[in-house]
N, C-alpha and C positions, 0 to 999 in steps of 0.2 A: 751416890746414885741419885739421878734426877728423874722424877715422876712427872707425868703430865697433870694438869689440873683435873681432868676427868678421872684418872687413876686415884688421886688424892680424895676427890669427891666420893667415889664409890667405896673407898677404904673407910673413910670417915662417917659416911651416911650409906651404908650398904642397903641396896633394895632386896626385898623378898627374902629376909634372913629369918631363919628360925625352922622349926620342924613343922611339917604339914601333916596335921593329924589324919586326914582322910586321904592321904596320897595312895595312888594305886600303881605307882612306879617309883622305885627308890634305886639310885645308883651311888656307889661309894668307891672312890679311887684314891691312890696315894698310898703312902706308907709312913708310919710314925718315924721310922729310922731316917727316912729321907726329909721329913720335916712338914710336909704338906699333905693333909687329908681333906677331901672334898666329898660332901654328900648332898646329892641333889634329890628333891622330893618333887614328884609330878602328880597332878590331878588331871587326868585325861578323860574326856567324854567325847564319844564318836570320832575318835582320832585327833582331837583338838586338845591342845595343852590349855586347860581352862585356868589353871593355877600352878605356881612353881615357887619353891623356896629352896634355901640351901643352908647348910652348916659348914663352915670351913675352919680347920685348924691349920694355921700357917701364917706366912708373912703378909704384908699389906697387899703386895701384888696378887697373892692367892685369894685374898678376899675380894679385891676389886674385880678380878676376872670372873670369879664366881657370880658376883653381883651382876656384872655386865652380861654374861651368859644367860642369866635368868630373864633379863630384860629383853634380850634378842629372841628368845623362844616363846615367851608368853604370849597366848592368844593365836599361836601358829599351829597348822596341821603337823602331825609328827614327821611326815616325809619332808616338810619344809624345814623343821627344826633340825632334822638330821643333816641338812646342808650347812649348817653353821659350823664353821671352822674356827681353829684357834687363831688363824690370821684374821678373820672377821671380828673376833673379840679384841685382838690387839689394835686393829684399826679403829674399832668403836671407842676404844680407850685413848686414842691419839698416840699410841705407841707404848712400848715397854722396854726396859733396858734388856740387852741380849741376855744377860744372866738370869732373866725372869720369864723368859719366854715359855719355859717349861710349865709355869702356872696356867697359861692359857691352853696349853696342851691338856693339862688335867681337867680344866674346865669343859673342854670338847669331849673328853673321855667320860666325865661324870654324866653329861647329858646323854651320851650314847648308852652308858650302863643303865641309867634310869629308863630309858625307852626300851632298851632290851628287856629289863625287868618287867615292864608293863606288858610288852607283846607276849612274853612267855606265860604270864599270868592269864592272858586272854587266849592262850592256846595257839598262838602264832609263832612262826619262825622268824626271829630277827633277821636272819639272812635274807629272807624274802624282801625286807624293807632296806637292805643294804647297810645294816647296822654294823659299825665297827666296834666290836666287843673289845674293851681294854684287856690287854694281857702283858705279861712281862716279856720283853725281848731278851732277857738274860744279860743285859749290858749295864744295868744301873750300878751294879756293885753294892747296893745297900740293903738288899732284901734277901730273904731266905731263898727265892727262886734263883738267885745267882750263885748259890752254893757257899754263901758267906757263913 
């Protein structure tokens, strides 16, 4: 499997890694049985993401996509951060092998989950912001939600 120089850089030197002690939005996605778990921590002030960090358990692509996702949303208003797609993460990393695209999807879902958590804590409805809250489609075949 061939990774771009940017993927290797974000894997070897991840940005914004670690737990954010004063986070007011936290999102976790993935499943240990699947092999990748991402946790995104957000510090949001007046709807602006002032700080962001992550902790990821998974492959190099999972670490790289988490790192890049944090870079793409840092300093952005939450409505703008919600526009970040997994495709934007892949493009920013100069591509990913097809079998690793799911890592970029997890990064997008983790950001959405953290923003949803923040909004709920603020008494706001995530649906009003167009938040796509991650959920199991029942098709992964690797978790309890799929009847395994």
